[in-house]
C-alpha positions in Angstrom: 114.4 122.9 80.0 114.2 126.6 80.6 115.1 126.6 84.3 118.9 126.5 84.5 118.9 125.2 88.1 116.5 122.4 87.2 118.5 121.6 84.1 121.7 121.5 86.1 120.2 119.2 88.7 118.9 116.8 86.1 122.2 116.7 84.3 124.1 115.9 87.6 121.6 113.3 88.7 121.7 111.6 85.3 125.5 111.3 85.6 125.2 110.0 89.1 122.8 107.3 87.9 125.6 105.4 86.2 127.5 105.2 89.5 124.5 103.6 91.5 125.4 100.1 92.6 122.1 98.3 91.9 122.0 95.1 94.0 119.6 92.2 93.9 118.4 89.5 96.3 120.1 86.2 95.3 117.7 83.8 93.6 118.8 80.1 93.3 119.3 78.8 89.7 116.0 77.4 88.4 113.9 79.2 90.9 110.6 80.6 89.6 111.1 83.7 91.6 112.1 86.9 89.8 115.1 88.9 90.8 114.4 91.5 93.6 116.1 94.8 93.5 117.3 96.0 96.9 117.2 99.6 98.2 120.1 101.4 96.4 120.6 104.2 98.9 122.1 104.4 102.3 120.1 102.6 105.1 119.6 106.1 106.8 118.0 107.5 103.6 114.2 107.4 103.4 113.9 108.9 100.0 116.2 108.9 97.0 115.9 110.8 93.7 117.6 109.5 90.5 117.4 110.5 86.9 117.8 108.3 83.7 118.6 110.3 80.6 119.2 108.5 77.3 117.9 107.2 74.0 117.8 103.5 74.8 116.2 102.3 78.0 116.3 98.7 78.9 116.6 96.6 82.1 115.8 93.0 83.2 112.4 92.3 84.6 112.6 92.4 88.4 110.8 93.2 91.6 111.9 95.6 94.2 111.7 96.1 98.0 110.7 99.8 97.9 108.1 102.1 96.6 108.9 104.3 93.6 107.5 106.9 91.3 108.9 107.2 87.8 107.9 110.4 86.1 108.3 110.8 82.4 109.8 114.3 82.4 110.7 114.3 78.7 109.6 111.9 76.0 107.6 108.6 76.2 108.8 105.2 77.2 107.6 101.6 77.5 107.8 99.3 80.6 106.9 95.8 81.6 104.4 96.1 84.5 103.6 93.3 87.0 104.2 90.5 84.5 107.1 90.0 82.2 104.8 90.0 79.1 102.6 92.9 80.1 103.9 96.0 78.3 102.6 99.5 79.1 103.3 102.9 77.7 104.2 105.9 79.9 103.8 109.2 78.1 105.5 112.5 78.8 104.0 114.1 81.9 102.7 110.8 83.2 103.9 109.0 86.3 104.3 105.2 86.9 103.8 104.2 90.5 105.4 101.0 91.7 104.9 99.2 95.0 107.2 96.7 96.8 107.3 93.3 95.2 105.5 94.5 92.0 107.2 93.4 88.8 108.7 96.1 86.6 111.3 96.8 83.9 111.9 99.7 81.6 111.8 98.2 78.1 112.2 100.8 75.4 113.9 100.2 72.1 115.3 103.7 71.7 114.6 106.8 69.7 114.4 110.3 70.9 116.1 111.3 74.2 114.0 110.4 77.2 114.4 111.7 80.8 112.8 109.8 83.6 112.9 111.2 87.1 112.6 108.5 89.8 111.6 109.0 93.4 112.4 106.0 95.5 110.9 105.6 99.1 112.1 103.0 101.6 109.3 100.7 102.7 110.3 101.1 106.3 109.8 104.9 106.0 106.2 104.2 105.2 105.5 102.3 108.4 107.8 104.6 110.5 105.5 107.5 109.5 102.6 105.7 111.1 104.6 105.1 114.3 105.7 108.7 114.5 102.2 110.1 114.1 100.4 107.4 116.0 98.3 109.9 118.1 96.6 111.5 115.2 97.3 109.5 112.0 94.5 108.3 109.7 94.5 106.2 106.6 93.9 109.4 104.6 96.9 111.1 106.2 99.2 108.2 105.2 97.9 108.2 101.7 98.3 112.0 101.4 101.8 112.0 102.8 103.0 109.4 100.2 100.8 110.6 97.3 98.7 107.4 97.1 94.9 107.0 97.1 93.5 105.8 100.4 91.9 102.7 98.7 95.3 101.7 97.4 96.9 101.9 100.8 94.0 100.0 102.3 94.4 97.1 99.9 98.2 97.2 99.9 98.7 96.6 103.6 97.0 93.3 104.0 98.7 92.0 100.9 102.2 93.1 101.9 102.2 92.4 105.6 99.0 90.6 106.4 97.5 93.3 108.6 94.9 96.1 108.0 95.7 99.7 108.7 93.5 99.5 111.9 95.4 96.4 113.1 98.8 98.1 112.5 97.6 101.3 114.3 96.2 99.3 117.2 99.5 97.3 117.6 101.6 100.5 117.5 99.3 102.2 120.1 99.3 99.2 122.4 103.0 98.8 122.3 103.5 102.5 123.1 100.8 102.3 125.8 102.6 99.5 127.6 105.9 101.4 127.4 104.4 104.5 128.8 102.6 102.7 131.6 105.8 100.7 132.4 108.4 103.5 132.1 106.6 106.7 133.3 104.4 107.8 136.1 101.8 109.4 133.8 98.2 108.9 134.8 96.2 106.6 132.6 94.0 109.4 131.3 97.2 111.2 130.0 98.5 108.0 128.3 95.1 107.6 126.6 95.3 111.3 125.4 98.8 110.9 124.1 97.8 107.9 122.1 94.9 109.8 120.4 92.0 108.3 122.4 89.1 110.7 122.8 88.3 109.3 126.2 89.8 106.9 128.8 87.0 104.4 128.5 87.8 103.6 124.9 91.5 103.2 125.9 90.7 100.9 128.8 88.5 98.7 126.6 91.2 98.5 123.8 94.0 97.8 126.2 92.1 95.0 128.0 91.1 93.4 124.8 94.7 93.5 123.5 96.6 92.4 126.6 94.0 90.7 128.7 94.6 93.0 131.7 93.6 96.6 132.4 96.0 99.6 132.2 95.8 99.9 136.0 96.8 96.3 136.4 99.7 96.9 134.1 100.9 99.8 136.1 100.7 97.8 139.4 102.8 95.0 137.9 105.6 97.5 137.2 105.3 99.6 140.4 108.5 99.3 142.5 108.0 97.6 145.9 
């Protein structure tokens, strides 16, 4: 490592790694479910960076409730992926990408020193991003922001939460629409614009299909007498 700043950061993060309190979801004895690793950072942290540096890498097979990227910064290592008997090799310069609930375990017998830089992302941060950019967000935007392929995001969402990206986006938009119609005096055309609709007609149609009433009827219900 030629960059002294980077070398210092890696050294510090590798020392901090030993102090991380890894916690797991309790699994009853005899249960077929694997252990699930919980978010190790503070609840207010969306992203966490940690570094493992050593010559022997080993951990129990588990699942986790967050996204992560494990980058092999120095050296190669082996890992169990998705299944407890499926071993893969991660070579220097490569990145292993893990999704929530996917099985994983570093399983390397030792040898030369290996440095793995891990970037952990809270699952909630992923969905919060959609909510915060609801007026313009697309599947491609979400994939680009979190460094995933759009096809991967498209297949991940129904599997993890039972809804497609379009369904999540519609739900978020309709909830925000109802809040704006209920809590502000904005004209319906402005509400439609704020939610990313190109014209009011599309907004009217989507709102009526979702709630069974028109935006205007919603406003009348909340107008003070």
